[in-house]
N, C-alpha and C positions, 0 to 999 in steps of 0.2 A: 168675609174671608174666613173668620174663625169657624163659621158654620160649615163652609165647604171643606175646610181642613179637618174638621171633626168627622165629616162624612168619609173623607179619605182614610182617616185613622180607623174608624169603625169598620169600614169595608175591608181594609187590610187585615185587621185582627180577625174578622170573620173568615177571610180566606185561609189564614193560617190555622185557625181552630178547626174548621171543617176539613181542611186538608189532613190535619192530624187525625180527625175522626175516620177519614177514609183509610189512612195508614193502619190504624188499629183494627179496623174492620177487615182489611186485607190480611192482616196477621191472624185474625181469628179464623178466617176462611181457609188460609193455608194450613192451619193446624186442626182442622175439623176431625181428622182421624188420628191425631197424635195422642198416644196413651198418657194420661195424667195431666194433659194441658188444661189450664184454667182460662176460661173466657175473660177477656179484658174489655173494659169499657172506658170511654172518655167522659170525664165529668167537667162540664163547662160552668163558668161563672162570669158575671159582669165585671168589667174593669172598674177602677175607681172613677166616680162621676166628676164632671167639671162644673164648678159653680158658674152660673150665668143668670142673666135676667130674662124672663121672670123667675127662673128656677134652675136647678141642676139638670144637666143633660148627660146622658150616658156617653162613655168614651169607647164602647166596644165590648168585646168578649175575649176571654182567655181560657186556656186549658188549665184547670185547677189540679187535675190529677188523672193519671191513667191507672185505673184501679184493676186489681186482680180479683175477680168475682169468686169468692170461696165462702163456704160455711164451715167455720172452725170446728163445730161439733161433729159434722159429718167426717171431716178430715181425721179427727181424733178417733172416731169409731172405726173408720177404715183401717187406720194404722194398728189399732188394737186387734181388729179382726184378722189382719194378716198373720199375727202370731198364732192365733187359734187355728186358722186355716193351715198354716205351715205344719203345725204339730199333727193335726188330724190327717192331713194328706200323707205325711211321712209314715205315721203309724199304720194307716190303712194299707199302704203299699207293702210295707214289711210284713205285716200280719197276713196279708193275702199270699205272699210268697211262702210263709210257713204253713198256711192251711193247705196249699197245693202239694206239700210234701207228703200228705197222708193219702193220696189217691191210691185206690186199689184197682185202677183200670189196667187193662192189658196184662193181667196176670202178675201184677206187682203190688207192693204195699205190705205194711207190717201186719195189718189185720188178716189179710189172706195168707201170709206166711205162717201166722199162728195156727190158722185152721188147717193148713197143709201139714204142719208139723204133727199136730195131734191126730190127724187122719192117718199119718204114717205110723204113729205109735199104735193106733187101733188096728191097723193092718198087721203089724208085727204080732200083736196079741192073738190075732186070728191064726196066723201061720208062723209060730215062733221058730220053727225049724227051717224056714225059707230064707236062704241067704239073700235073695233079691229084695225081700221085704226089709232085711237089715240094711242093705245098701241104700234102699230108698229112704230109710229113716236118716241115715247119715247125710244124704243129699238134702233132705228137707231141713235137717238141723243146720246145715251149712247155709241154706237159703235164708232161714230165719235169722241167723247171725248176720248175714250180709245186709238184710233189711234194717236191722238195728244200726249197723255201721253206716249205712247210707243215710238214714234219717239223722243220725248224729252229725254226719258230715254236712248235710244240708243246713241244719240249724246253725252250726258253727260258721258256715260260709256266709249266711245272712248276718250273723253277728260281726264277722270280720268286715263285710261290706259296709255295715253301719258304722263301724269304727273308722274306716277309711273316709267315709262321707263326712264324719264329724270333722276330720282334719281339713277336708276340702271346704266345708262350710265356714270354718274359722278363717280361712284365707279370703273367702268372698266378703265376709263381714269386715275384715280389716281393710280390704280394698275400698269398700263402700264408705267406711268411716273416714278414710283419708280424703275421699272425694267430697264428703260433706264438710270436712274442715276447710278444704280449699274454697268451696262455695260460701262458707261462712265469711271467709276473708273478702271475697268479691262482693258479697251482699252488704257487708259492713261498709266497705268503701263507697258503694253506690248510695247507701242510706245516708252517709255523712255528706254526700254531695247533693242531697235533696232529691234523689231519684227513687222511683219504685222499681226494684229489681224483680219484676214479675216472672219473667222466664227463668231466672236463676232460682227463684223460690219454688217454681214448679219442679225443676230438676232436683232440687234438694229434697222436696217432699217425696218424690219418687224413690230417691235413694233411701230415705228414712223408712219408707214402706218396705223396700227390699231388705233392709236390715231387720225390721220387725218380723218379716216373714221367716227369718232365720233364727231370731232370738228375741224374747220379750224385752221391750225397752220402755223407758219413761223419758219424755222430752220436756224441755223448758226453753222458751224463746225470750231472750232479753230485749231491752229497749233498743239496742243497737241492731236488732234483726238477727243476731247470731243464735243458733240453736245448740243446746247442750243435750247430749244423749247419755242416759244412764243405763247400765246393764247390771244384772245380778242384784246385789244388795247395795245399790247406790254408788256403783263404780262408774266414773265419768269416762265413757268410751270416746266421746267427742266433747271438747270444751273449748269454745272459741275456735281459734285456728289450729288447735292442737288435737291430734288423734292418738289414742293409745291403742294397744293391741291385745287381742285374745290369743293365747298360745295353748298348744296341746302338750300336756305333761303325762308321760307314761306312769301308770299305777300298777305296781307289782301285785297288789292284792286283787286286781282285776285282770289277771293274766296278761298284763302289759298293755291293756287297752288304755286310751288316753282320757284324762280328765281335762276340763276346761279351766284355764287360769287367766287371771287379769294381770297384764304386765303394765305397771305404772311407769316404766321407763327408768326407775330408780335402782334397778338391779334386783328387785325382789318381785315375786309373783304371788298372787292370792288365788287359791282354789275357789271357784264360784260355781262348781258343778251342781251342788245341791240347791243353789239359788236360781237356777234356770227353770222357769215354770212353763214356758210356752215357746212356740217357734219350732222350726225343723230340728234344731239342736236338741230341744226337749224330747221330741218324738224319737230321735235316733238314740239318745242316751237311755231313755226309759225302756225301749225295746231291747237294746243291747245289754243293759245292766240289770234289768228286772224281769222282763217278759221271757226272753230266751233262756236265761239261767234257770228260771222256774220250770220252763218246758224241759230243759236238759236234766234237771233234777228228777222230774217225773219219768223221763225216758230212762235215765240211769237206774232208778228204782225198779222199773219194770224189767229191765234187762238183768239186773242183779238178782231180783226175786226169781225170774225164770231160770237163771243159771243155778242159783242156790237150791231151789226146790227140785229141779230136774236132776242135778248132780247128786243130791242127797239120796234120792230114790234109786238112781242108776248105780251108785256105789254099793247099794245094799244087794244088788242082784249079781247073777253069774252069766258069763258068756258061754258060747259053744266050746271054747277052749278051756273052760273052767276058771278063767280069770275073774277077779272081783275087785271092788274098790276103785274102779276106773271112773274118771269123769267123762261125761259125754260132751260137755262144754268147757272151754278154758276156765280155770278156777278164778274166783274173785281175787282182786289185788287191792287190798285196803291201803289207804294213803294217809299221810300226815304231813302237813305243810305249815311252816311257821309264818305268822303274819309279818307284813313288811315292817311293822313298828317294833318287832322284837329286837332286843339289844344283846342277847346271848348268842352263842354259836351252836346251840344244841340242835340235834336232829333226832326225831323220834321214829321208831319202827312200829308197825302194826301188823299183827297176824290174826287169823281167825282161830279162836279157841273152841267155839261151839257154834257150828253153823245153824243148829236148830233154834237158837234163841236170838239170832240177828234181827235187829229192828230195821236196818237200812235207813236209819236216821243219821244226821250229821252231829258231830260232837265237838266240843271245845275242851282242850286240855289246858288248864291255866296253872301257872306257877306262882305260889305265894309262900314266903317264909320257908323255902326249900321243900314244900309239900306240893303234891300234884293232885288236882281235882278234875275228874272227867264229868262233863255235863252234857246231857242230851239236849240239843238245841230245840227239839220239837216238844218234848214232854217236860223238860226242866229237871228230870231225874238226875241225881248226881252221886258220884262215888264218895266214900269217906276220904278226906284229904290224907295223903301219905306218900311214901316213896314209890318209885317205879321199880319193877314192873307192876302193873295192875291189870286185872281182868274185869271187864265191865260189859254187860249185855252182849256177850259172845265175842268180844274183841280183847286181845291181849296187847297192851301198850308198854313199850320199854324205850330206853334211851339207846339210840343207835350209835351216836358219836357226839362229841362236844359236851358243853355244859349250858343248859338253859339258864337264863337270868330271871330273877324275881320280876313278875309283871309280864313275862312272855306268855303268849297264847298260841296254841297250835290247833289247826282245824283238821279233824279226823273223820274219815268216812270209809265205809266198807263198799260203797257203791259208786262213788264219784268216778266218772269216766268209763263205767262198765259198758255202756252202749257202744262206744267207739272201739273198745277192746274185745267185744264179744266175738268168739270164734269157735269152730268145731275143734274139739280136742282129740276125739277118737278117730283113727284112720283104718283100723282093722274091723271089718264087719263081724268077725267071729267074736269080738269082745263086746258086742252089743248085749247088754245084760237083760234078757227077757225072762230068765228063770230065777226063782227064789232060792234054789239050792244048786250046788254043782252037780249033784246026782240027778236032778230033774231035767237038765239040758239034754237034748234039744227040744223036747216036747213041752216043757213047762212054760206057761205064759203068765205065771203069777205076778212076777215083777213088772212085766209089760202092762198088765192090767192096772197095777198100782200107779205106774207112770201115766197111763191114759186118764186115770181118775183125777190127776192133779189139775186137769183142765177145769173141772167144776168145783174144785175145793176153794174155800175161803183162805186167803193167804194173809197171815197176821202182819207181815211186813208191808203189805199193800192195804193197810187199814181194814183188813177183813174182806176185801174184794177178791173176786176171781180175776184171772188174767184178763179175760175179755171185758169184764165189767170195768176194771181199772183202765184198760186201754180205751174203752168206749167213753168213759168220763174224761179222759185226757184229750181225746179227739174233740169231744164236745166243748171242752173249755177253749181249745184253740179256735174252733169255729165260732163260738159265741163272742170271743174277744175280737175276732176279725169282723164279724157282723156289727158289733157295737161300734167299732172304729169307723166302719163304712157308713153306718147310719149317722154318726156324728159328723162325718165329712159331708154327707148329703145335706144335712141341716145347715152346716156352716157355709157350704157353697151357696145355698139359697139366700142366707143372710148376707153373704158377701155380694151376691148379685144385686140384692135389693139396695144395699148401701151404695153400690156403684151407680145404680139407676137414680137414686136420690141425689147423689153428687152430680150426675150428668144433668139433672133438671136444673140445678143451680149453676154449676160451673161449666157445663158442656156447651159446645157451640151449636146453635140452631141456624141452619142455612137460611131458613125463611126469615128469621129475625135479622140476620146479617144482610140479606138482600134488601130488606126494608131500610136498614141503616145506610146502605150504599145510596139508595134513592134519596133518602133524607139529606145526607151530607152532600151529595152531588147537587141537589136542587139548591141547598143553602149556599154552596160554593158558587154556583152560577148566579144566584141572586146577589151575593156579595160582590162578585165581579161586575154585575150590572150597576150596583151602587157606585163603585169606583168610576165606571164609565160615565155615569150620569154626573158625578161630581166633577169629572174632567170636562164634560160638556158645559156645565155651569161656569167653570173657571174660564174656559175659552170664551164664553159669551161675555163675561165681565171684561176680559182683556180687549175684546173687540169693541166694547162700548167706550173704552178709554181712547181708542184710536179714532 
């Protein structure tokens, strides 16, 4: 009887084990197309044997574990790769938008506007008495100004869009972090109950990859199955069942654009912007805070140099009406702004003392011991510390109001914002100064010739470049940066695809393999059922013998 009973038990355990195998196989097949799903497999082991004569006999089979088939190394590489991919994809997209701003197609573009402007100056020098040539020059000057304004607006729009996306990405990260914390709770409960929370772990890993695509992270999994996620310089975004937040904090020194801060929930926040090295946030912040400001600086320098050089020469000439000293373009508007960390209430004013020696660099005016020092941020040249007003490299700097405090710093520029403000100043065609003297008008073209010659002159404030050479180098830098980002994205996309393929080979569902498993478990199930049937027949035979 014990032998027949053992057959019943072994057959029953085999039924349950193979039924579980069919259940897991059906789960795999159902999720063959589910992104991030990890194939599961049933691990079987023999149950504890029974002592008997002449020796131990087996008591059946049991499911030891339903295992999630993953390669931890691949998972870690994929997570890290998501951060690189997110950064490069973001940078490539933004830089491509900036590159498209320079098109000269369909009669538009800054390069074409420069050519048209100097062509109009050349036409004026050929016919200085022709009022239509003068009107044409005013129109070309207006178009040149509009192209500067348009390009400035397009750059700033990309910058603004990037800033808005930073805020949106932070919201997504916080949402994913909360979901990871909730999954940590559920996974811990399952683990303590002796279960393998395979599907929950897949969901959590997908969320971790989503976070990594947005910001570089470090992860650590504890013995209880809970994952801790660190961002920045070791800030725990998720720790156990608790999730903290990343918040956007406006920075006055960045025109009100936001920095990224870690909110620990204790009432204080820590700025981690400089510690974000990868992910979409990194790409957005780098383009917004470094790339675009650099482009705007070059654009403003070109606009200011154009305004300064053209106006200086135009002011030296005479119009048909005998007027002189007129600007063709709106005059430069030097600026001075105190940094956000300043403690005083001082406001500085800046004017142009000598346009011929302007460098179009940026300057810092620092206050120490009641003395003021003006320092060129590009060359390092500095004025002798002393009281204001001071005149340095063509700029006159004075206190407009208030009292600056020791340690305060002011950023001074003769060109900042010039592209966005560029405009035609002259409206009267008779005041276009083609002549070198009042007596020479209208036939004198001497000043118009000198204006036309500016096109090919080396401009000191543009590092000795001509307008076209500086513009060409500017466009080339934008194109090179866009191409570099695109090439990096292409390489990272290939690496990403290879890692996904390698993961698929290990963790992906193969329908051929699962179909084989179905047949295997089905046949084993049928055989186990046959064992039980046979044991029942034997049992019935023994009962019949007693009767």
